[in-house]
C-alpha positions, 0 to 999 in steps of 0.5 A: 227719936221723934214721938208721934202724938195721936189725935184723941177725941174726948169721949163720955165716960160710958164710952171710954172703953168702946173701940167702936161707936155707931150713930143712928139717925131716925127719920120719921115722915108722916103723911096725911092722905085722903081716903079716896086716894089712899090705896093709889098712894100706898101702891105708888109708895111701895112700887116707886118711892121706896125702891128709889129711896132704898137704892140710895143705901142711905135708909137701911129699913122702912116701916108703915104704920096705919093709924 
């Protein structure tokens, strides 16, 4: 009988009993937009850029923060 060895990956101790490990990449982009064009830029982001980015299925969500 030929024994088959399973390829194992060294896991940290706290993951030893986990059957599934998921990773998340947080991607933050900051823009500085002049007040004169802020409303046009926001409209462009919402109507064109974000739909195109979300259509790739790479990002799963997006958020806007106003400072």
